[in-house]
NUNUPA-396699 format. One record per residue (C-alpha): residue number from 0; residue in three letters; x, y, z. Coordinates in steps of 0.02 Angstrom, whole numbers, plus 50000, padded with zeros to 5 digits. Layout:
N
+-----+------+-------+-------+-------+
|  nr | rest |     x |     y |     z |
+-----+------+-------+-------+-------+
| NUM |  ALA |     X |     Y |     Z |
...
+-----+------+-------+-------+-------+
END
This chain:
343
+-----+------+-------+-------+-------+
|  nr | rest |     x |     y |     z |
+-----+------+-------+-------+-------+
|   0 |  MET | 50016 | 49987 | 49991 |
|   1 |  LEU | 50051 | 50177 | 49944 |
|   2 |  ARG | 49967 | 50322 | 50051 |
|   3 |  LEU | 50079 | 50454 | 50100 |
|   4 |  SER | 49963 | 50601 | 50160 |
|   5 |  ALA | 49879 | 50676 | 50219 |
|   6 |  VAL | 49779 | 50649 | 50408 |
|   7 |  GLY | 49584 | 50637 | 50333 |
|   8 |  ASP | 49654 | 50511 | 50176 |
|   9 |  VAL | 49744 | 50408 | 50290 |
|  10 |  SER | 49583 | 50390 | 50410 |
|  11 |  HIS | 49473 | 50361 | 50255 |
|  12 |  VAL | 49598 | 50227 | 50188 |
|  13 |  LEU | 49578 | 50143 | 50367 |
|  14 |  PRO | 49404 | 50046 | 50322 |
|  15 |  VAL | 49499 | 49972 | 50162 |
|  16 |  ILE | 49631 | 49914 | 50271 |
|  17 |  ARG | 49541 | 49853 | 50408 |
|  18 |  THR | 49424 | 49751 | 50252 |
|  19 |  LEU | 49582 | 49664 | 50157 |
|  20 |  GLN | 49649 | 49621 | 50347 |
|  21 |  ALA | 49485 | 49544 | 50376 |
|  22 |  HIS | 49460 | 49436 | 50222 |
|  23 |  TRP | 49633 | 49397 | 50176 |
|  24 |  PRO | 49711 | 49379 | 50376 |
|  25 |  LYS | 49862 | 49294 | 50300 |
|  26 |  THR | 49909 | 49406 | 50185 |
|  27 |  GLN | 50079 | 49523 | 50232 |
|  28 |  ILE | 50019 | 49689 | 50209 |
|  29 |  THR | 50172 | 49846 | 50195 |
|  30 |  TRP | 50086 | 50033 | 50207 |
|  31 |  ILE | 50237 | 50157 | 50142 |
|  32 |  ILE | 50165 | 50306 | 50234 |
|  33 |  GLY | 50197 | 50487 | 50278 |
|  34 |  LYS | 50312 | 50522 | 50452 |
|  35 |  ALA | 50191 | 50639 | 50553 |
|  36 |  GLU | 50039 | 50510 | 50488 |
|  37 |  HIS | 50146 | 50364 | 50575 |
|  38 |  SER | 50125 | 50439 | 50723 |
|  39 |  LEU | 49923 | 50406 | 50710 |
|  40 |  VAL | 49910 | 50236 | 50661 |
|  41 |  GLY | 50104 | 50179 | 50640 |
|  42 |  ASP | 50045 | 50034 | 50774 |
|  43 |  ILE | 49913 | 49959 | 50707 |
|  44 |  GLU | 49941 | 49746 | 50716 |
|  45 |  GLY | 50005 | 49662 | 50569 |
|  46 |  ILE | 50057 | 49795 | 50459 |
|  47 |  GLU | 50227 | 49820 | 50423 |
|  48 |  PHE | 50260 | 49996 | 50391 |
|  49 |  ILE | 50375 | 50097 | 50295 |
|  50 |  THR | 50405 | 50285 | 50325 |
|  51 |  PHE | 50452 | 50415 | 50211 |
|  52 |  ASP | 50502 | 50585 | 50281 |
|  53 |  LYS | 50460 | 50722 | 50160 |
|  54 |  ALA | 50565 | 50841 | 50255 |
|  55 |  LYS | 50730 | 50754 | 50197 |
|  56 |  ARG | 50684 | 50776 | 50033 |
|  57 |  TRP | 50777 | 50676 | 49894 |
|  58 |  SER | 50864 | 50557 | 50033 |
|  59 |  ALA | 50692 | 50504 | 50082 |
|  60 |  PHE | 50686 | 50432 | 49920 |
|  61 |  ALA | 50873 | 50356 | 49960 |
|  62 |  GLU | 50793 | 50290 | 50129 |
|  63 |  ILE | 50638 | 50182 | 50051 |
|  64 |  ARG | 50747 | 50120 | 49895 |
|  65 |  ARG | 50879 | 50032 | 50039 |
|  66 |  LYS | 50718 | 49966 | 50153 |
|  67 |  LEU | 50640 | 49886 | 49967 |
|  68 |  SER | 50805 | 49831 | 49911 |
|  69 |  GLY | 50794 | 49667 | 49870 |
|  70 |  ARG | 50605 | 49638 | 49884 |
|  71 |  HIS | 50456 | 49594 | 49779 |
|  72 |  PHE | 50274 | 49629 | 49794 |
|  73 |  ASP | 50120 | 49540 | 49714 |
|  74 |  VAL | 50037 | 49708 | 49720 |
|  75 |  LEU | 50052 | 49867 | 49750 |
|  76 |  LEU | 49900 | 49966 | 49795 |
|  77 |  HIS | 49929 | 50160 | 49741 |
|  78 |  MET | 49826 | 50235 | 49846 |
|  79 |  GLN | 49901 | 50433 | 49811 |
|  80 |  MET | 49868 | 50535 | 49646 |
|  81 |  SER | 50031 | 50661 | 49681 |
|  82 |  LEU | 50193 | 50652 | 49581 |
|  83 |  ARG | 50301 | 50608 | 49759 |
|  84 |  ALA | 50200 | 50481 | 49779 |
|  85 |  SER | 50214 | 50415 | 49578 |
|  86 |  LEU | 50382 | 50425 | 49608 |
|  87 |  VAL | 50397 | 50330 | 49764 |
|  88 |  SER | 50293 | 50216 | 49686 |
|  89 |  LEU | 50456 | 50169 | 49551 |
|  90 |  LEU | 50541 | 50090 | 49697 |
|  91 |  VAL | 50418 | 49962 | 49736 |
|  92 |  LYS | 50443 | 49813 | 49610 |
|  93 |  ALA | 50271 | 49724 | 49592 |
|  94 |  ASP | 50194 | 49613 | 49479 |
|  95 |  VAL | 50011 | 49709 | 49486 |
|  96 |  ARG | 50031 | 49898 | 49520 |
|  97 |  LEU | 49835 | 49954 | 49529 |
|  98 |  GLY | 49779 | 50154 | 49534 |
|  99 |  PHE | 49638 | 50242 | 49501 |
| 100 |  ASP | 49583 | 50255 | 49313 |
| 101 |  ARG | 49648 | 50384 | 49180 |
| 102 |  ARG | 49496 | 50484 | 49208 |
| 103 |  ARG | 49527 | 50514 | 49401 |
| 104 |  ALA | 49697 | 50489 | 49408 |
| 105 |  ARG | 49769 | 50654 | 49419 |
| 106 |  ASP | 49974 | 50702 | 49409 |
| 107 |  PHE | 49994 | 50572 | 49269 |
| 108 |  GLN | 49962 | 50415 | 49406 |
| 109 |  TRP | 49895 | 50311 | 49275 |
| 110 |  LEU | 50073 | 50304 | 49195 |
| 111 |  PHE | 50151 | 50243 | 49364 |
| 112 |  THR | 50000 | 50077 | 49361 |
| 113 |  ASN | 49973 | 49950 | 49266 |
| 114 |  GLN | 49793 | 49906 | 49312 |
| 115 |  ARG | 49654 | 50025 | 49341 |
| 116 |  ILE | 49510 | 50017 | 49449 |
| 117 |  PRO | 49336 | 50066 | 49344 |
| 118 |  TYR | 49290 | 50239 | 49334 |
| 119 |  ARG | 49140 | 50247 | 49450 |
| 120 |  PRO | 49066 | 50465 | 49443 |
| 121 |  ARG | 49040 | 50548 | 49584 |
| 122 |  GLN | 49119 | 50457 | 49721 |
| 123 |  HIS | 49153 | 50497 | 49897 |
| 124 |  VAL | 49352 | 50469 | 49923 |
| 125 |  ILE | 49323 | 50325 | 50035 |
| 126 |  ASP | 49211 | 50235 | 49903 |
| 127 |  SER | 49348 | 50280 | 49779 |
| 128 |  PHE | 49463 | 50197 | 49889 |
| 129 |  PHE | 49340 | 50026 | 49909 |
| 130 |  GLY | 49396 | 50027 | 49735 |
| 131 |  LEU | 49548 | 49975 | 49732 |
| 132 |  SER | 49491 | 49831 | 49876 |
| 133 |  GLU | 49330 | 49784 | 49750 |
| 134 |  ALA | 49472 | 49768 | 49587 |
| 135 |  LEU | 49565 | 49619 | 49711 |
| 136 |  GLY | 49363 | 49524 | 49728 |
| 137 |  ILE | 49320 | 49596 | 49885 |
| 138 |  ASN | 49143 | 49674 | 49875 |
| 139 |  GLU | 49124 | 49684 | 50058 |
| 140 |  ARG | 49167 | 49817 | 50160 |
| 141 |  VAL | 49213 | 49807 | 50363 |
| 142 |  MET | 49173 | 50002 | 50396 |
| 143 |  ARG | 49297 | 49987 | 50561 |
| 144 |  TRP | 49445 | 50109 | 50606 |
| 145 |  ASP | 49492 | 50053 | 50778 |
| 146 |  ILE | 49641 | 50186 | 50800 |
| 147 |  SER | 49709 | 50153 | 50964 |
| 148 |  ILE | 49721 | 50275 | 51086 |
| 149 |  PRO | 49875 | 50268 | 51213 |
| 150 |  GLU | 49852 | 50278 | 51416 |
| 151 |  TYR | 49968 | 50446 | 51377 |
| 152 |  ALA | 49846 | 50517 | 51251 |
| 153 |  ARG | 49672 | 50445 | 51370 |
| 154 |  THR | 49751 | 50548 | 51506 |
| 155 |  CYS | 49750 | 50732 | 51422 |
| 156 |  SER | 49592 | 50667 | 51362 |
| 157 |  ARG | 49516 | 50660 | 51538 |
| 158 |  GLN | 49598 | 50820 | 51585 |
| 159 |  ALA | 49518 | 50928 | 51432 |
| 160 |  ILE | 49351 | 50836 | 51460 |
| 161 |  PRO | 49339 | 50774 | 51649 |
| 162 |  ASP | 49178 | 50752 | 51660 |
| 163 |  GLU | 48997 | 50719 | 51571 |
| 164 |  GLN | 48979 | 50895 | 51526 |
| 165 |  PRO | 48950 | 50892 | 51349 |
| 166 |  THR | 49073 | 50977 | 51225 |
| 167 |  LEU | 49094 | 51056 | 51084 |
| 168 |  VAL | 49261 | 51043 | 50978 |
| 169 |  ILE | 49329 | 51164 | 50855 |
| 170 |  SER | 49449 | 51130 | 50741 |
| 171 |  PRO | 49457 | 51288 | 50632 |
| 172 |  CYS | 49599 | 51290 | 50487 |
| 173 |  ALA | 49613 | 51185 | 50363 |
| 174 |  SER | 49780 | 51130 | 50265 |
| 175 |  GLN | 49742 | 51290 | 50130 |
| 176 |  ALA | 49689 | 51449 | 50229 |
| 177 |  TYR | 49541 | 51465 | 50073 |
| 178 |  ARG | 49458 | 51331 | 50147 |
| 179 |  ASN | 49437 | 51417 | 50326 |
| 180 |  TRP | 49282 | 51501 | 50383 |
| 181 |  THR | 49298 | 51659 | 50504 |
| 182 |  ALA | 49334 | 51667 | 50691 |
| 183 |  GLU | 49210 | 51804 | 50722 |
| 184 |  GLY | 49080 | 51670 | 50653 |
| 185 |  TYR | 49161 | 51510 | 50771 |
| 186 |  ALA | 49160 | 51616 | 50905 |
| 187 |  ALA | 48973 | 51664 | 50890 |
| 188 |  VAL | 48930 | 51482 | 50873 |
| 189 |  ALA | 49049 | 51425 | 51027 |
| 190 |  ASP | 48964 | 51527 | 51141 |
| 191 |  HIS | 48782 | 51488 | 51056 |
| 192 |  ALA | 48823 | 51321 | 51100 |
| 193 |  ALA | 48904 | 51389 | 51293 |
| 194 |  GLU | 48752 | 51476 | 51315 |
| 195 |  HIS | 48609 | 51358 | 51256 |
| 196 |  HIS | 48664 | 51195 | 51291 |
| 197 |  GLY | 48812 | 51217 | 51436 |
| 198 |  MET | 48932 | 51153 | 51302 |
| 199 |  ARG | 49126 | 51154 | 51354 |
| 200 |  ILE | 49222 | 51232 | 51214 |
| 201 |  ILE | 49402 | 51170 | 51159 |
| 202 |  ILE | 49482 | 51245 | 51029 |
| 203 |  THR | 49610 | 51114 | 50943 |
| 204 |  GLY | 49746 | 51148 | 50800 |
| 205 |  GLY | 49941 | 51126 | 50754 |
| 206 |  LEU | 50086 | 51238 | 50763 |
| 207 |  SER | 50074 | 51349 | 50610 |
| 208 |  SER | 50044 | 51524 | 50642 |
| 209 |  THR | 49857 | 51545 | 50554 |
| 210 |  GLU | 49808 | 51386 | 50686 |
| 211 |  ASN | 49889 | 51495 | 50814 |
| 212 |  ARG | 49811 | 51658 | 50770 |
| 213 |  TYR | 49639 | 51576 | 50737 |
| 214 |  GLY | 49639 | 51497 | 50926 |
| 215 |  GLU | 49696 | 51656 | 50993 |
| 216 |  GLU | 49578 | 51767 | 50919 |
| 217 |  ILE | 49407 | 51640 | 50932 |
| 218 |  THR | 49476 | 51650 | 51128 |
| 219 |  THR | 49448 | 51821 | 51150 |
| 220 |  LEU | 49297 | 51829 | 51035 |
| 221 |  MET | 49213 | 51731 | 51143 |
| 222 |  ARG | 49105 | 51796 | 51300 |
| 223 |  HIS | 49134 | 51632 | 51373 |
| 224 |  GLU | 49282 | 51526 | 51428 |
| 225 |  SER | 49362 | 51394 | 51306 |
| 226 |  LEU | 49487 | 51301 | 51310 |
| 227 |  ASN | 49651 | 51351 | 51179 |
| 228 |  LEU | 49729 | 51180 | 51157 |
| 229 |  VAL | 49795 | 51240 | 50978 |
| 230 |  GLY | 49980 | 51170 | 50974 |
| 231 |  ARG | 49977 | 51082 | 51130 |
| 232 |  THR | 49912 | 50908 | 51061 |
| 233 |  ASP | 49999 | 50772 | 50962 |
| 234 |  LEU | 49908 | 50672 | 50835 |
| 235 |  LYS | 49851 | 50518 | 50980 |
| 236 |  GLN | 49807 | 50661 | 51123 |
| 237 |  LEU | 49681 | 50759 | 50960 |
| 238 |  PHE | 49601 | 50588 | 50927 |
| 239 |  ALA | 49578 | 50544 | 51101 |
| 240 |  ILE | 49498 | 50697 | 51132 |
| 241 |  LEU | 49400 | 50694 | 50956 |
| 242 |  GLN | 49311 | 50547 | 51014 |
| 243 |  SER | 49273 | 50631 | 51187 |
| 244 |  ALA | 49189 | 50741 | 51120 |
| 245 |  THR | 48991 | 50788 | 51100 |
| 246 |  LEU | 49004 | 50883 | 50929 |
| 247 |  VAL | 49151 | 50949 | 50811 |
| 248 |  LEU | 49158 | 51104 | 50714 |
| 249 |  ALA | 49288 | 51111 | 50562 |
| 250 |  PRO | 49290 | 51151 | 50384 |
| 251 |  ASP | 49363 | 51028 | 50253 |
| 252 |  ASN | 49516 | 50964 | 50334 |
| 253 |  GLY | 49604 | 50821 | 50438 |
| 254 |  PRO | 49525 | 50807 | 50624 |
| 255 |  ALA | 49340 | 50818 | 50542 |
| 256 |  HIS | 49399 | 50664 | 50475 |
| 257 |  LEU | 49470 | 50586 | 50617 |
| 258 |  ALA | 49312 | 50635 | 50714 |
| 259 |  ASN | 49221 | 50533 | 50583 |
| 260 |  ALA | 49354 | 50407 | 50614 |
| 261 |  ALA | 49310 | 50420 | 50826 |
| 262 |  GLY | 49119 | 50404 | 50795 |
| 263 |  THR | 49080 | 50585 | 50841 |
| 264 |  PRO | 48953 | 50684 | 50742 |
| 265 |  VAL | 49072 | 50792 | 50638 |
| 266 |  ILE | 48961 | 50979 | 50591 |
| 267 |  GLY | 49035 | 51019 | 50436 |
| 268 |  LEU | 49069 | 51173 | 50331 |
| 269 |  TYR | 49101 | 51171 | 50153 |
| 270 |  ALA | 49074 | 51304 | 50042 |
| 271 |  THR | 49249 | 51279 | 49935 |
| 272 |  THR | 49253 | 51097 | 49910 |
| 273 |  ASN | 49121 | 50982 | 49881 |
| 274 |  PRO | 49063 | 50878 | 50019 |
| 275 |  GLU | 48977 | 50743 | 49918 |
| 276 |  ARG | 49154 | 50709 | 49887 |
| 277 |  ALA | 49257 | 50739 | 50052 |
| 278 |  GLY | 49124 | 50766 | 50184 |
| 279 |  PRO | 49119 | 50705 | 50351 |
| 280 |  TYR | 49080 | 50515 | 50312 |
| 281 |  GLY | 48968 | 50489 | 50459 |
| 282 |  SER | 48873 | 50630 | 50470 |
| 283 |  PRO | 48811 | 50724 | 50286 |
| 284 |  ASP | 48639 | 50774 | 50374 |
| 285 |  LEU | 48759 | 50924 | 50484 |
| 286 |  VAL | 48856 | 50993 | 50328 |
| 287 |  VAL | 48837 | 51162 | 50317 |
| 288 |  SER | 48859 | 51197 | 50129 |
| 289 |  ARG | 48852 | 51343 | 50011 |
| 290 |  TYR | 48967 | 51227 | 49886 |
| 291 |  ALA | 48823 | 51246 | 49726 |
| 292 |  GLU | 48785 | 51431 | 49749 |
| 293 |  ALA | 49000 | 51458 | 49757 |
| 294 |  VAL | 49054 | 51327 | 49597 |
| 295 |  GLN | 48887 | 51442 | 49485 |
| 296 |  GLU | 48960 | 51598 | 49512 |
| 297 |  ARG | 49129 | 51529 | 49487 |
| 298 |  TYR | 49106 | 51434 | 49324 |
| 299 |  GLY | 48938 | 51468 | 49295 |
| 300 |  LYS | 48878 | 51315 | 49310 |
| 301 |  PRO | 48794 | 51189 | 49420 |
| 302 |  PRO | 48895 | 51075 | 49536 |
| 303 |  GLU | 48829 | 50931 | 49432 |
| 304 |  GLN | 48910 | 51010 | 49254 |
| 305 |  VAL | 49079 | 51040 | 49341 |
| 306 |  ARG | 49212 | 50926 | 49354 |
| 307 |  TRP | 49200 | 50808 | 49504 |
| 308 |  GLY | 49278 | 50867 | 49647 |
| 309 |  ALA | 49298 | 51052 | 49581 |
| 310 |  ARG | 49340 | 51160 | 49708 |
| 311 |  VAL | 49310 | 51365 | 49734 |
| 312 |  ARG | 49477 | 51463 | 49787 |
| 313 |  THR | 49404 | 51639 | 49773 |
| 314 |  PRO | 49447 | 51729 | 49941 |
| 315 |  GLY | 49302 | 51757 | 50032 |
| 316 |  THR | 49217 | 51622 | 49997 |
| 317 |  MET | 49173 | 51525 | 50150 |
| 318 |  GLU | 49097 | 51678 | 50214 |
| 319 |  ARG | 48961 | 51637 | 50135 |
| 320 |  ILE | 48925 | 51511 | 50286 |
| 321 |  THR | 48838 | 51608 | 50413 |
| 322 |  PRO | 48816 | 51595 | 50608 |
| 323 |  GLU | 48651 | 51586 | 50591 |
| 324 |  GLU | 48634 | 51417 | 50489 |
| 325 |  VAL | 48765 | 51331 | 50573 |
| 326 |  ILE | 48686 | 51383 | 50764 |
| 327 |  GLU | 48502 | 51275 | 50690 |
| 328 |  THR | 48616 | 51142 | 50620 |
| 329 |  LEU | 48727 | 51108 | 50793 |
| 330 |  ASP | 48531 | 51130 | 50876 |
| 331 |  ARG | 48472 | 50994 | 50762 |
| 332 |  ALA | 48627 | 50892 | 50830 |
| 333 |  MET | 48597 | 50917 | 51002 |
| 334 |  THR | 48428 | 50901 | 51008 |
| 335 |  GLN | 48476 | 50715 | 50922 |
| 336 |  SER | 48595 | 50671 | 51029 |
| 337 |  ALA | 48473 | 50694 | 51151 |
| 338 |  GLU | 48349 | 50580 | 51093 |
| 339 |  GLN | 48471 | 50461 | 51056 |
| 340 |  ASN | 48512 | 50445 | 51232 |
| 341 |  THR | 48334 | 50417 | 51312 |
| 342 |  ALA | 48294 | 50295 | 51178 |
+-----+------+-------+-------+-------+
END
């Protein structure tokens, strides 16, 4: 298996891994994966991990070449459409090199494979990954993630969420700034959650200056207290917190998909990317989407008539989403949660 990054897509791959393990328990699986992503899933039993550290640039390729020297595989699942991943794939000797169909294989991925899955239109990313296991003859799906949580991460989660108080985790930033909503919007929703639902508010994020700025701005703008954990958790600790939360609020980013893997409902904010393709897989009813109108203005066509997965990178696109509609979705999610708890 070749899937280097990113965190969200690595989490999408896990049900395919679980499916392969369930149907072929004696098959040796080797996963070539990014260094950061390895810290999240590298303790999965029954899988050999080979890490690729992109920070090392060309020396990272040399390391992979040394680790794979003299080895031969029956099948390579080329699960990433990027030139970097395709160059890594050249270091893997395999009889079958399975990738995506030519219509979907961006960055010329089809040139690096000798077999391709059938084209299927308008699929969620998770469903497209299952096209690879289906091409190997496995039609059943095992929808399990089972990301393990070490004790140090559980301790971090218990410190952040020490009791049964309902908790809203806000992960405000995506890897690309055009996907980010406004700090003012997050603060308004957070205050409503605290006032009307008695929710604890936790803000999470990585080490970038943008994420730190968002954390500080949301905290400053809020009338109620919040716990700012931006830059203070690793991926295991973040996953533990997401699993313990009541709700997660996020744009199209890795933590939204990690929350889905943890079984926590996600209010997804989408205007620049298509939620039907990349939305939280288990919470489609909680997506707040302005994607259709953004596409119409940008391309002069409805989403059905543009390339699947087309993005709108126009500045200000995410501002189409209003705090009021996010609040309405949060209220509905909390009503659903209360009904489930009393059922």
